[in-house]
MARBAPA-772399 format. One record per atom (N, C-alpha, C): residue in one letter; y, z, x. Coordinates in steps of 0.2 Angstrom, whole numbers, padded with zeros to 4 digits, always signed. Each point is the difference from the previous one (the first is absolute). Layout:
aYZX
...
***
This chain:
m+0017-0188-0417
m+0005+0000-0005
m+0006-0005+0002
r+0003-0004-0005
r+0005-0004+0001
r+0007+0003-0002
l+0005-0001+0004
l+0006+0003-0001
l+0006-0005+0002
l+0005-0001-0004
l+0005-0005+0001
l+0005+0004+0004
l+0004-0003+0005
l+0005+0003+0004
l+0007-0004-0002
g+0005+0004-0002
g+0007-0003+0000
g+0003+0002+0007
g+0005-0004+0001
g+0003+0000+0007
g+0007-0003+0000
y+0003+0001+0006
y+0007-0003+0001
y-0001-0006+0004
t+0003-0006-0002
t-0001-0006+0003
t+0007-0001+0005
a+0001-0006+0003
a+0005+0000+0005
a+0007+0001-0004
d+0001-0002-0006
d+0006+0001-0003
d+0003+0007-0001
m-0005+0005+0001
m+0002+0007+0000
m-0002+0003+0007
g+0000-0004+0005
g-0002+0003+0007
g-0007+0001+0001
g-0005-0002-0004
g-0007+0002+0001
g-0004-0006+0003
e-0006+0001+0000
e-0004-0005+0003
e-0006-0003-0005
a+0000+0003-0006
a-0005-0002-0004
a+0002-0007-0003
a-0006-0004-0002
a+0001-0007-0003
a+0000+0000-0007
g-0002+0006-0003
g+0000+0000-0008
g-0005+0006-0001
i-0004-0001-0006
i-0004+0005-0002
i-0007+0000+0004
g-0002+0005+0003
g-0006+0000+0004
g-0006+0003-0003
l-0006-0001+0002
l-0006+0003-0003
l-0004+0004+0005
l-0001+0006-0001
l-0003+0005+0004
l-0007+0001-0002
h-0005+0000+0004
h-0007+0002-0002
h-0001+0006+0004
a-0002+0005-0004
a-0002+0007+0003
a-0007+0001-0002
g-0004+0000+0006
g-0007+0000-0001
g-0003-0006-0004
d-0005+0001-0004
d-0003-0005-0004
d+0005-0003-0005
p+0002-0006+0000
p+0005-0002-0005
p-0002+0001-0007
d-0006+0000-0001
d-0002+0000-0007
d-0002+0008-0002
g+0001+0004+0005
g-0002+0007-0002
g+0006+0004-0003
a-0001+0006-0002
a+0005+0004-0003
a+0003+0005+0004
t-0002+0000+0007
t+0002+0005+0005
t+0005-0004+0005
a+0003+0004+0004
a+0005-0004+0005
a-0001+0004+0007
d-0006+0002+0001
d-0001+0004+0006
d-0003-0004+0006
g+0000-0006-0001
g-0003-0004+0006
g+0005-0004+0004
q-0002-0004+0004
q+0005-0004+0004
q+0005-0004-0004
l+0006-0001+0003
l+0005-0003-0003
l+0001-0007+0003
s+0001-0005-0005
s+0002-0007+0003
s+0005-0003-0005
l+0004-0005+0002
l+0006-0002-0003
l+0000-0008+0000
r+0001-0002-0006
r+0003-0007-0001
r+0007+0000-0001
p+0005-0002+0005
p+0007+0002-0001
p+0004-0004-0005
e-0003-0005-0003
e+0003-0004-0005
e-0005-0003-0005
v-0001+0003-0006
v-0003-0003-0005
v+0004-0004-0005
v+0006+0002+0000
v+0005-0004-0003
v+0007+0001+0003
a+0004-0005+0001
a+0006+0000+0003
a+0005+0003-0005
a+0004+0004+0003
a+0006+0004-0005
a+0005+0002+0005
s+0006+0001-0003
s+0006+0002+0004
s+0001+0008-0001
s-0002+0003+0005
s+0000+0008+0000
s-0002+0003-0006
p-0007-0001-0001
p-0003+0004-0006
p-0001+0007+0001
s+0006+0004+0000
s-0001+0007+0003
s-0004+0005-0005
w-0001-0002-0006
w-0004+0004-0005
w-0004-0005-0004
v-0006+0002-0001
v-0005-0004-0004
v-0003+0005-0005
a-0001-0002-0007
a-0002+0004-0005
a-0005-0005-0004
r-0005+0004-0003
r-0006-0004-0004
r+0002+0000-0007
h-0002-0005-0004
h-0001+0000-0007
h-0006+0004-0002
p+0001+0004-0005
p-0006+0004-0002
p-0006-0003-0002
r+0000-0007-0003
r-0006-0003-0002
r-0001-0007+0003
l+0005-0003+0002
l-0001-0007+0003
l+0000+0000+0007
d-0003-0005+0003
d+0000-0001+0007
d+0006-0003+0003
v+0006+0004-0001
v+0006-0002+0001
v+0004+0006+0004
v+0004-0001+0005
v+0004+0005+0003
v+0007-0003+0000
y+0005+0005+0001
y+0007-0001+0000
y+0003+0002+0006
a+0004-0004+0004
a+0003+0002+0006
a+0008+0000-0001
a+0002+0006+0003
a+0008+0000+0000
a+0002-0004+0007
l+0003-0005-0001
l+0002-0004+0005
l+0007+0002+0002
e+0000+0005+0005
e+0006+0004+0001
e+0006-0004+0002
f-0001-0004+0005
f+0006-0004+0002
f+0003-0005-0005
r-0004-0003-0004
r+0002-0005-0005
r+0003+0004-0006
g-0002+0006-0001
g+0002+0004-0006
g-0004-0002-0006
e-0006-0002+0001
e-0004-0003-0006
e-0007+0003+0000
v-0003+0000-0006
v-0007+0002-0002
v-0004-0006-0001
r-0006-0001+0003
r-0004-0006-0001
r-0007+0002-0001
a-0004-0003-0005
a-0007+0001-0001
a-0004-0004+0004
y-0006+0002+0002
y-0005-0004+0003
y-0007+0002-0003
r-0004-0006-0001
r-0006+0000-0004
r-0006+0000+0005
r-0005+0004-0001
r-0006-0001+0004
r-0004-0006-0001
t-0002-0004+0004
t-0004-0006-0001
t-0007+0001+0004
g-0001+0005+0003
g-0006+0001+0004
g+0000+0007+0003
l-0006+0002+0003
l+0000+0007+0002
l+0005+0001+0005
d+0002-0005+0004
d+0005+0001+0005
d+0006-0005+0000
a+0001-0002-0006
a+0005-0006-0001
a+0004+0002-0006
w+0007-0001+0001
w+0005+0001-0005
w+0005-0006+0000
t+0003-0001-0006
t+0005-0006+0000
t+0006+0002-0004
p+0006-0002+0001
p+0005+0001-0005
p-0001-0001-0007
l+0003+0004-0004
l-0001-0001-0007
l+0007+0000-0004
g+0002-0005-0003
g+0006+0000-0003
g+0006-0001+0005
r+0006+0002-0002
r+0005-0001+0005
r+0003+0007+0002
p+0003+0001+0005
p+0003+0006+0002
p+0006+0002-0005
v+0001+0006-0001
v+0005+0003-0005
v+0005+0004+0004
a+0006-0001-0001
a+0006+0003+0003
a+0000+0008-0003
a+0000+0004+0005
a+0000+0007-0002
a+0007+0003+0002
g+0001+0001+0007
g+0006+0003+0003
g+0000+0000+0007
e+0005+0002+0003
e+0001+0001+0007
e-0005+0005+0003
a-0004-0003+0005
a-0005+0004+0004
a-0005+0004-0005
v-0003-0004-0005
v-0005+0002-0004
v-0006+0003+0004
c-0002+0006-0001
c-0005+0004+0005
c-0006+0002-0003
h+0000+0000-0007
h-0006+0003-0003
h-0001-0003-0007
v-0006-0001-0002
v-0002-0002-0006
v-0005+0004-0003
a+0000+0002-0007
a-0005+0004-0003
a-0001-0004-0007
v-0007+0000-0001
v-0002-0004-0006
v-0003+0005-0005
a+0002-0002-0007
a-0002+0004-0005
a-0007+0001-0001
p-0003+0005-0003
p-0007+0001-0001
p-0003-0005-0004
d+0004-0003-0005
d-0003-0005-0004
d+0001-0007+0003
g+0004+0000+0005
g+0001-0007+0004
g+0005-0004-0004
a+0004+0003-0005
a+0005-0005-0003
a+0007+0000+0003
s+0001+0005+0005
s+0006+0000+0003
s+0000+0003+0007
l+0005-0001+0003
l+0001+0003+0007
l+0007+0002+0001
v+0001+0005+0005
v+0006+0002+0002
v+0001-0001+0007
a+0006-0003+0002
a+0001-0001+0007
a+0006+0005+0002
s+0000+0002+0006
s+0005+0005+0003
s+0003-0004+0006
c+0007+0001+0000
c+0004-0004+0005
c+0004+0005+0004
w-0001+0000+0007
w+0003+0005+0004
w+0008-0002+0001
s+0001-0006+0001
s+0007-0001+0002
s+0005+0001-0005
d-0001-0003-0006
d+0005+0001-0006
d-0002+0005-0005
g-0006+0003+0001
g-0002+0006-0004
g-0002-0002-0007
r-0002-0007-0001
r-0002-0002-0007
r-0007+0003-0001
v-0001+0001-0006
v-0007+0001-0003
v-0001-0005-0005
v-0005-0005+0001
v-0001-0006-0004
v-0006+0000-0004
r+0000-0001-0006
r-0006+0000-0004
r-0002-0008-0002
m-0006-0002+0001
m-0002-0007-0001
m-0006+0000-0005
s+0000-0005-0004
s-0006-0001-0004
s-0005-0004+0003
v-0006+0002-0001
v-0006-0004+0003
v-0004-0003-0006
d-0002-0006+0001
d-0004-0004-0005
d-0007+0001+0001
a-0004-0003-0005
a-0007+0001+0000
a-0004-0003+0007
a+0004-0004+0003
a-0003-0003+0006
a+0002+0004+0006
g+0005+0005-0001
g+0002+0004+0006
g+0007-0002+0003
i+0003-0005-0003
i+0006-0003+0003
i+0006+0004-0003
p+0004+0003+0005
p+0006+0004-0002
p+0006-0005-0002
s+0004+0003-0004
s+0006-0004-0002
s+0005+0005-0004
a+0006-0003-0002
a+0005+0004-0004
a+0002+0007+0003
p+0003-0001+0006
p+0002+0007+0003
p+0006+0003-0004
v+0000+0006-0001
v+0005+0004-0003
v+0002+0006+0004
i+0007+0000+0002
i+0002+0006+0004
i+0001+0006-0004
a-0003+0005+0003
a+0001+0007-0004
a+0007+0003+0002
p+0003+0004-0004
p+0006+0003+0001
p+0001+0003+0007
a+0005-0001+0003
a+0001+0003+0007
a+0001+0007+0000
a-0002+0003+0006
a+0000+0007+0001
a+0007+0002+0002
v+0001+0007-0002
v+0007+0003+0001
v-0001+0006+0005
d+0003+0000+0005
d+0000+0005+0005
d+0001+0007-0003
p-0006+0005-0001
p+0001+0006-0003
p+0005+0005+0004
y+0001-0002+0006
y+0005+0004+0004
y+0007-0004+0002
g+0001-0005-0004
g+0006-0004+0001
g+0005+0002-0005
p+0006-0004+0000
p+0006+0002-0004
p-0002-0002-0007
d-0005-0004-0002
d-0001-0002-0007
d-0006+0004-0003
a-0002+0005+0004
a-0005+0004-0003
a+0003+0005-0005
p-0004+0002-0005
p+0002+0005-0005
p+0004+0006+0004
a+0005+0002-0003
a+0004+0006+0002
a-0005+0006+0000
e-0004+0001-0005
e-0004+0006+0000
e-0007-0003+0001
p-0003+0002+0006
p-0007-0002+0001
p-0005+0002-0005
t-0005-0004-0001
t-0005+0002-0005
t-0006+0004+0004
v-0004+0003-0003
v-0006+0004+0003
v-0003-0005+0005
d-0001-0006-0002
d-0004-0005+0004
d+0003-0001+0007
d+0007+0001+0000
d+0004-0001+0006
d+0001+0006+0005
v-0003+0006-0002
v+0001+0006+0004
v-0005-0001+0006
d+0003+0001+0006
d-0003+0000+0006
d-0004+0006+0001
l-0006+0000-0002
l-0004+0006+0000
l-0002+0002+0007
a-0001-0005+0005
a-0001+0002+0007
a+0006+0004+0003
a+0006-0003-0001
a+0006+0004+0002
a+0001+0007-0003
a-0002+0000-0006
a+0000+0007-0003
a-0005+0005+0003
a-0006-0003+0001
a-0005+0004+0004
a+0003+0003+0007
r+0003-0005+0003
r+0002+0002+0007
r+0005+0005+0000
a+0005-0001-0005
a+0005+0005-0001
a-0003+0007-0001
l-0004+0000-0005
l-0003+0007-0002
l-0004+0003+0006
r-0003-0005+0004
r-0004+0003+0006
r+0005+0003+0004
e+0005-0003+0002
e+0005+0003+0004
e+0003+0007-0003
a+0001+0000-0006
a+0002+0007-0003
a-0005+0005+0000
a-0006-0002-0001
a-0006+0005+0000
a-0001+0003+0007
g+0001-0004+0005
g-0001+0002+0007
g-0007-0002+0002
p-0002+0001+0007
p-0006-0002+0002
p-0006+0004-0003
e+0001+0006-0002
e-0005+0005-0002
e-0003-0003-0006
f+0004-0003-0005
f-0002-0002-0006
f+0000-0007-0002
a+0002-0004+0006
a+0001-0007-0001
a-0007-0004-0003
h-0005+0003+0002
h-0007-0003-0002
h-0001+0000-0007
l+0004+0004-0004
l-0001+0001-0007
l+0003-0006-0004
v+0005-0003+0004
v+0004-0005-0004
v-0004-0007+0000
p-0002-0003-0006
p-0004-0006-0001
p+0004-0006+0004
g-0004-0004+0003
g+0003-0006+0003
g+0005+0002+0006
s+0000+0006+0002
s+0005+0002+0006
s-0001-0004+0006
d-0006-0002+0001
d-0002-0004+0007
d+0002-0007+0000
a+0003-0003-0006
a+0002-0007+0001
a+0006+0000+0004
p+0000-0005+0005
p+0006-0001+0004
p+0006-0003-0003
a+0005+0002+0003
a+0007-0002-0003
a+0000-0008+0000
a+0003-0003-0005
a+0001-0007+0000
a+0006-0002+0004
p+0000-0006+0003
p+0006-0002+0004
p+0006-0001-0004
h+0006+0001+0003
h+0006-0001-0004
h+0004-0005+0005
p+0006-0003-0003
p+0004-0004+0004
p+0002+0003+0006
g+0000-0003+0006
g+0002+0002+0006
g+0008+0000+0001
p+0002+0002+0006
p+0008+0000+0001
p+0003-0007+0000
d-0005-0005+0002
d+0003-0007+0001
d-0001-0004-0007
q-0003+0003-0005
q-0001-0003-0006
q+0005+0002-0006
d+0002-0005-0003
d+0005+0002-0006
d-0004+0002-0006
a+0001+0007-0001
a-0004+0003-0006
a+0003-0003-0006
e+0006-0003-0001
e+0002-0002-0006
e-0002-0008-0001
a-0002-0003+0005
a-0002-0007-0001
a-0006-0001-0005
p+0000-0005-0004
p-0006-0001-0005
p-0006-0001+0004
r-0005+0003-0003
r-0007+0000+0003
r-0003-0006-0003
p-0004-0005+0004
p-0003-0005-0003
p-0007+0002-0004
s-0001-0004-0005
s-0007+0001-0004
s-0005-0004+0004
r-0006+0004+0001
r-0005-0003+0004
r-0007+0001-0004
s-0001-0004-0005
s-0007+0000-0003
s-0005-0001+0005
h-0006+0004-0001
h-0005-0001+0005
h-0007-0001-0003
q-0001+0003-0006
q-0007+0000-0003
q+0000+0001-0007
a-0005-0003-0004
a-0001+0002-0007
a-0007+0001-0001
r-0002+0004-0005
r-0007+0002-0001
r+0000+0001-0008
y-0006-0003-0003
y-0001+0001-0007
y-0004+0007+0000
l+0002+0004-0005
l-0003+0007-0001
l-0004+0000-0006
p-0005+0004-0001
p-0003+0001-0006
p+0005+0001-0006
g-0002-0002-0006
g+0004+0001-0006
g+0006-0005+0000
g+0000-0005+0004
g+0005-0006-0001
g+0006+0001+0004
l+0001+0006+0004
l+0006+0001+0004
l+0000-0004+0006
i+0006-0002+0003
i+0000-0004+0006
i+0005+0004+0004
v-0002+0002+0006
v+0005+0004+0005
v+0002-0005+0006
t+0006+0001+0001
t+0003-0004+0006
t+0004+0005+0005
t+0000-0002+0006
t+0004+0004+0005
t+0006-0004+0002
d+0005+0004+0002
d+0006-0003+0003
d+0002+0004+0006
m-0002-0003+0006
m+0000+0004+0006
m+0008+0001+0002
g+0004-0004-0002
g+0007+0000+0002
g+0004+0006-0004
l-0002+0001-0007
l+0003+0004-0004
l-0004+0007-0002
d-0005+0000+0004
d-0004+0007-0001
d-0003+0000-0007
l-0001-0005-0004
l-0002+0000-0007
l-0007-0002-0001
v-0004+0004-0005
v-0006-0002-0002
v+0001-0001-0008
r-0001-0006-0002
r+0002-0002-0007
r-0006-0002-0004
f+0000+0002-0006
f-0006-0001-0005
f+0002-0005-0005
w-0004-0005-0002
w+0002-0005-0004
w-0006-0001-0006
r+0002-0004-0005
r-0004-0003-0005
r+0000-0007+0000
d-0005-0004+0000
d+0000-0007-0001
d+0002-0002-0007
s+0003-0006+0000
s+0001-0003-0007
s+0001-0008+0001
p-0001-0004-0005
p+0001-0007+0001
p+0007-0002+0003
r+0005+0004-0001
r+0006-0001+0003
r+0002+0002+0007
g-0006+0004+0003
g+0001+0002+0006
g-0001+0008+0000
l+0001+0003+0006
l-0001+0007+0001
l+0006+0004-0003
r-0002+0006-0004
r+0004+0004-0003
r+0000+0007+0004
l+0006+0002+0003
l+0000+0007+0003
l-0001+0006-0004
v-0005+0004+0001
v+0000+0006-0004
v+0001+0006+0003
e+0000+0000+0007
e+0001+0007+0003
e+0001-0002+0008
q+0003+0005+0003
q+0000-0001+0007
q+0001+0007+0003
v-0003+0001+0007
v+0000+0006+0003
v+0003-0001+0007
a+0005+0004+0002
a+0004-0001+0006
a-0003+0005+0005
l-0003-0003+0006
l-0002+0004+0005
l+0005+0002+0005
p-0001+0004+0004
p+0006+0003+0005
p+0003-0006+0003
l+0007+0001+0001
l+0004-0005+0003
l-0002-0002+0007
g-0001-0006+0001
g-0002-0003+0006
g-0008+0000+0002
s-0004+0002-0005
s-0007+0000+0001
s-0003-0007+0000
g+0002-0004-0004
g-0003-0007+0000
g-0006-0001-0003
p-0002+0001-0006
p-0006-0001-0003
p-0002-0008+0001
r-0006+0000+0003
r-0003-0007+0001
r-0006-0002-0004
h-0006+0003+0001
h-0006-0002-0004
h-0002+0006-0004
t-0004-0001-0005
t-0003+0005-0004
t-0008+0000-0001
l-0003+0005-0002
l-0007+0000-0001
l-0001+0004-0006
w-0004-0003-0005
w-0002+0004-0006
w-0007+0004+0001
h+0001+0006-0001
h-0006+0004+0001
h-0004+0002-0006
p-0007+0000+0000
p-0003+0001-0006
p+0002+0006-0004
s+0003+0005+0003
s+0002+0006-0003
s+0006-0001-0005
g+0003-0006+0000
g+0005-0001-0004
g+0007+0000+0003
h+0000+0001+0007
h+0006+0001+0004
h+0002-0006+0004
l+0006-0001+0001
l+0002-0006+0004
l+0003+0003+0007
y-0003-0003+0005
y+0002+0002+0007
y+0005-0005+0002
v+0005+0002+0003
v+0005-0005+0003
v+0002+0001+0007
l-0002-0005+0004
l+0002+0001+0007
l+0007-0003+0002
t+0004+0005+0003
t+0006-0002+0002
t+0001-0003+0007
e+0003-0006+0001
e+0000-0003+0006
e+0004+0004+0005
l+0006+0002-0002
l+0005+0003+0005
l-0001+0007+0001
s-0002+0004-0004
s-0001+0007+0001
s-0007+0002+0001
r-0005-0005+0000
r-0007+0001+0001
r-0003+0006-0003
e+0001+0000-0007
e-0003+0005-0004
e-0004-0004-0006
v-0005+0004-0003
v-0003-0002-0006
v+0002+0005-0005
f+0003-0003-0005
f+0002+0004-0006
f-0005-0001-0006
v-0002+0005-0003
v-0004+0000-0006
v+0004+0001-0006
l-0001-0005-0004
l+0004-0001-0007
l-0005+0001-0005
g+0002+0004-0006
g-0005+0000-0006
g+0004+0000-0006
a-0003-0001-0005
a+0003+0000-0007
a-0001+0006-0004
d+0005+0003-0003
d-0001+0006-0004
d-0003-0002-0007
r+0000+0005-0005
r-0003-0002-0006
r+0004-0005-0004
e+0006+0000+0001
e+0004-0005-0003
e+0000-0007+0003
g-0003+0000+0006
g-0001-0007+0003
g+0006-0001+0005
r+0004+0005+0001
r+0005+0000+0005
r-0002+0001+0007
w+0002-0004+0005
w-0003+0000+0007
w+0005+0005+0004
r-0004+0004+0004
r+0004+0005+0004
r-0003+0000+0007
m+0003+0002+0005
m-0002+0001+0007
m-0004+0007+0000
l-0006+0000+0002
l-0004+0006+0000
l+0000+0003+0007
s-0001-0004+0005
s+0000+0003+0007
s+0001-0006+0005
a+0001+0002+0006
a+0002-0005+0006
a-0004+0003+0006
t-0003-0005+0004
t-0004+0002+0006
t+0003-0005+0005
g+0003+0003+0005
g+0002-0004+0006
g-0006-0001+0005
l+0001-0006+0003
l-0005-0002+0005
l+0001+0004+0007
l-0002+0005+0001
l+0001+0004+0006
l-0003-0003+0006
g+0005+0000+0005
g-0002-0004+0006
g+0003-0007+0001
a+0002-0003-0006
a+0003-0006+0001
a+0007+0001+0003
l+0002-0005+0004
l+0007+0000+0003
l+0006-0002-0004
d+0006+0002+0002
d+0006-0001-0004
d+0001-0007-0001
d-0002-0005+0004
d+0002-0007+0000
d-0006-0003-0004
d-0005+0003-0002
d-0006-0003-0003
d+0002-0002-0007
t-0004-0005-0003
t+0001-0002-0007
t-0007-0001-0003
a-0001+0003-0006
a-0006+0000-0003
a-0001-0007-0003
a-0007-0002-0001
a-0001-0007-0003
a-0004+0000-0006
e-0007+0002+0001
e-0004-0001-0006
e-0004+0006-0001
i-0002+0001-0007
i-0004+0006-0002
i-0006-0002-0003
a-0006+0003+0001
a-0006-0002-0003
a-0004+0006+0000
m-0006+0000-0004
m-0004+0005-0001
m-0007-0001+0000
t-0005+0005+0001
t-0007-0001+0001
t-0002-0002-0008
p-0006-0003+0000
p-0003-0001-0007
p-0001+0006-0004
d-0001+0006+0003
d-0001+0006-0004
d+0007+0003-0002
g+0005-0003+0003
g+0007+0003-0002
g+0001+0007+0004
e-0003+0002+0005
e+0001+0006+0003
e+0004+0000+0006
a+0000-0006+0003
a+0004+0000+0006
a+0005-0006+0000
i+0006+0001+0003
i+0006-0005-0001
i+0002-0002+0007
y+0001-0006+0001
y+0002-0003+0007
y+0007-0003+0000
a+0005+0002+0004
a+0006-0003+0000
a+0002-0002+0007
g+0001-0007+0000
g+0002-0003+0007
g+0007+0001+0002
v+0000+0001+0007
v+0007+0002+0003
v+0001-0005+0006
r+0005-0004-0001
r+0002-0005+0005
r+0005+0004+0005
g-0001-0002+0006
g+0004+0003+0006
g-0004+0004+0004
s-0002+0005-0002
s-0006+0004+0004
s-0006-0003-0002
n-0001-0004-0005
n-0006-0004-0001
n-0006+0005-0001
t+0001+0004-0006
t-0005+0005-0002
t-0002-0001-0007
l-0005+0004-0002
l-0002+0000-0007
l+0000+0008-0002
g+0004+0001-0005
g+0000+0007-0003
g-0006+0001-0004
v-0004+0005+0000
v-0006+0001-0004
v+0002+0006-0004
l+0000+0000-0007
l+0002+0005-0004
l-0006+0001-0005
r-0001+0007-0002
r-0005+0002-0004
r+0003+0001-0007
v-0003-0002-0006
v+0002+0001-0006
v-0002+0007-0002
r+0005+0004-0002
r-0001+0007-0002
r+0001+0002-0007
d-0002+0006-0003
d+0001+0002-0006
d-0002-0005-0005
a+0004-0002-0005
a-0002-0005-0005
a+0003-0007+0001
g+0001-0001+0007
g+0003-0006+0002
g+0008+0000+0000
d+0003+0006-0001
d+0007+0000+0000
d+0003+0003+0007
r-0005+0000+0005
r+0002+0003+0007
r-0004-0003+0005
l+0003-0002+0006
l-0004-0003+0005
l+0001+0004+0006
e-0005+0000+0005
e+0000+0004+0006
e-0002-0004+0005
q+0004+0000+0006
q-0001-0005+0005
q-0006+0003+0004
l-0005-0004+0002
l-0005+0002+0004
l+0001-0002+0007
a+0002-0006+0001
a+0001-0003+0007
a+0005-0005+0001
l+0002-0002+0006
l+0004-0006+0001
l-0004-0003+0006
v-0003-0006-0002
v-0005-0003+0005
v+0003-0007+0003
d-0002-0002+0005
d+0002-0007+0003
d-0002-0005-0005
a+0004-0005-0001
a-0002-0006-0005
a-0003-0005+0004
g+0000+0000+0006
g-0004-0005+0004
g+0003-0007+0001
v+0007+0000-0003
v+0003-0007+0000
v+0008+0002+0001
d+0004-0005+0002
d+0007+0000+0000
d+0003-0002-0006
w+0004+0005-0004
w+0003-0001-0006
w-0005-0001-0006
p-0003+0005-0002
p-0005+0000-0005
p+0003-0002-0007
r+0001-0006-0002
r+0004-0002-0005
r-0004+0001-0007
h-0007+0000+0000
h-0004+0000-0006
h-0007+0002+0002
h-0003+0004-0005
h-0007+0002+0001
h-0003+0000-0006
v-0007-0001+0000
v-0004+0001-0006
v-0006+0004+0001
v-0003+0003-0005
v-0006+0004+0001
v-0006-0004-0004
v-0005-0001+0004
v-0006-0003-0003
v-0006+0004+0001
r-0002+0004-0005
r-0005+0005+0001
r+0001+0005+0005
d-0004+0000+0006
d+0001+0005+0005
d+0004-0004+0006
t+0003-0005-0001
t+0004-0004+0005
t+0007+0000-0001
l+0004+0001+0005
l+0008-0001-0001
l+0001-0006+0004
l+0004-0005-0003
l+0002-0006+0004
l+0008+0000+0000
v+0002-0001+0006
v+0007+0001+0001
v+0003-0007+0003
a+0006-0002-0002
a+0003-0006+0002
a+0006+0002+0005
g+0000-0002+0006
g+0005+0001+0005
g+0005-0006+0000
q+0005+0000-0003
q+0005-0005+0000
q+0002-0003+0007
l+0002+0005+0004
l+0003-0002+0007
l-0005-0001+0005
s-0006+0003-0001
s-0005-0001+0005
s-0005-0006-0002
s+0002-0003-0006
s-0004-0006-0003
s-0008+0001+0001
e-0002+0005-0004
e-0007+0002+0000
e-0002+0004-0007
v-0006+0000-0001
v-0003+0004-0005
v-0005+0004+0003
v+0000+0007-0002
v-0006+0004+0003
v-0003+0004-0006
s-0006+0002+0002
s-0004+0004-0005
s-0002+0006+0003
m+0000+0006-0004
m-0002+0006+0002
m-0005+0003-0006
t-0004+0004+0002
t-0005+0004-0004
t+0003+0007-0002
r+0000+0002-0006
r+0003+0006-0002
r-0006+0005+0000
d+0002+0006+0002
d-0004+0006+0000
d-0002+0002-0007
p-0007+0000-0002
p-0001+0001-0007
p+0002+0007-0003
r+0001+0005+0004
r+0001+0006-0002
r+0008+0001-0001
t+0004-0002+0005
t+0007+0001+0000
t+0004-0006-0002
g-0003-0006+0001
g+0004-0006-0001
g+0004-0002+0006
v+0000+0004+0005
v+0004-0002+0006
v-0003-0006+0003
p+0004-0005+0002
p-0003-0006+0003
p-0001+0001+0008
g-0006-0003+0002
g-0001+0001+0007
g+0003-0006+0004
r-0003-0001+0006
r+0003-0005+0004
r-0001-0007-0002
v+0004-0005+0002
v-0001-0007-0002
v-0007-0002+0002
r-0004-0003-0005
r-0007-0003+0001
r+0000-0007+0002
h+0005-0004-0004
h+0000-0007+0001
h+0007-0002-0001
r+0001-0006+0004
r+0007-0003+0000
r+0000-0007+0001
v+0005-0003-0004
v+0000-0008+0000
v+0008-0002+0001
t+0001-0005+0004
t+0007-0003+0000
t+0002-0003-0007
a+0006+0002-0002
a+0002-0003-0007
a+0007+0000+0000
p+0003-0006+0001
p+0007-0001+0001
p+0005+0003-0006
s+0004+0005+0003
s+0005+0003-0004
s-0002+0002-0007
p-0005+0004-0001
p-0003+0001-0007
p+0005+0005-0003
t+0000+0000-0007
t+0005+0004-0004
t-0004+0003-0006
c-0006-0003-0002
c-0003+0002-0006
c-0007-0002+0001
i-0005+0005-0003
i-0007-0001+0000
i-0002+0000-0007
l-0004-0005-0003
l-0002+0000-0007
l-0007-0001+0000
p-0005+0004-0002
p-0007-0001-0001
p-0001-0005-0006
v-0004-0005+0001
v-0001-0005-0005
v-0008-0001-0001
a-0004+0004+0004
a-0007+0000-0001
a-0003-0007+0003
***
């Protein structure tokens, strides 16, 4: 299998030269369980920290994080890519790109300035016409509504309070009571200082919705696309200081949200009126206080979830329970790399990018439990940040 690798170049303290090309086993095969080899630069680019595919064309889009731009690249051969069109300005530290299912638009997320930017994509796959979406407002700040809505209720905190009131004998009866407390401002941090917006990811959902995460303001926002840009239709505030980073759409119709700072996976679902709610939260037990969560992915059958944890360099393995509205942790295993920034699942193989150890490893999953085994193959890959299968 062929996979593209995004990475950090020297302008962001990394060692990559651009977008790399990874061969996992037979380059023309559909599996990734064989030996790993790397061409470190198939196209030069400035810190292409995220790479996303067009749904129909042989075109990919890179978030050039240091330059704050999005650029398209067209495939010219099995292992060859070339720039397509001109780079488009997005915002400071653009870190993610999501492409619409019809290929007519894309959404870029910017970490430094919090921008969510919608761009049009033409028939050749070239992006243009960036439109900045409305800025996020801190749901816990002075400009938040005086009376919080149902969406803004901290269900995890309420569960913890109820658990304390019930006492240890009946605590297990409280739903979500095992979710760890989210961090709050420390004694040396000004609790009244404005919190910065940190957009981190966008995802197109079935039915035309677009969901974005704001790690800085603990927000998950839902949008509709329009010719004039994105229109905000709803938002859900996660617990203060949780830091929603990346999302995963489950076939059951639930949205799983991995929080970077509190190291939890929240399950969100829509009610009969289409309003989104928090349904449960599962903490990654065994993770350390200074750890930060990174990526979330699932097995092809949707039964197991993997959450990467940087610091202790582990992978949380969770099982999907009930109707998809609850997760249960099965294990916390060694990721095999330093700083597991990103990982993908290809059939029975898990590929993990170690940003600080500058390598990619592969592991085989247990077919019964989904728990990954030891590292089977390893290859040097300078400062990798994203793995994208391109076949």
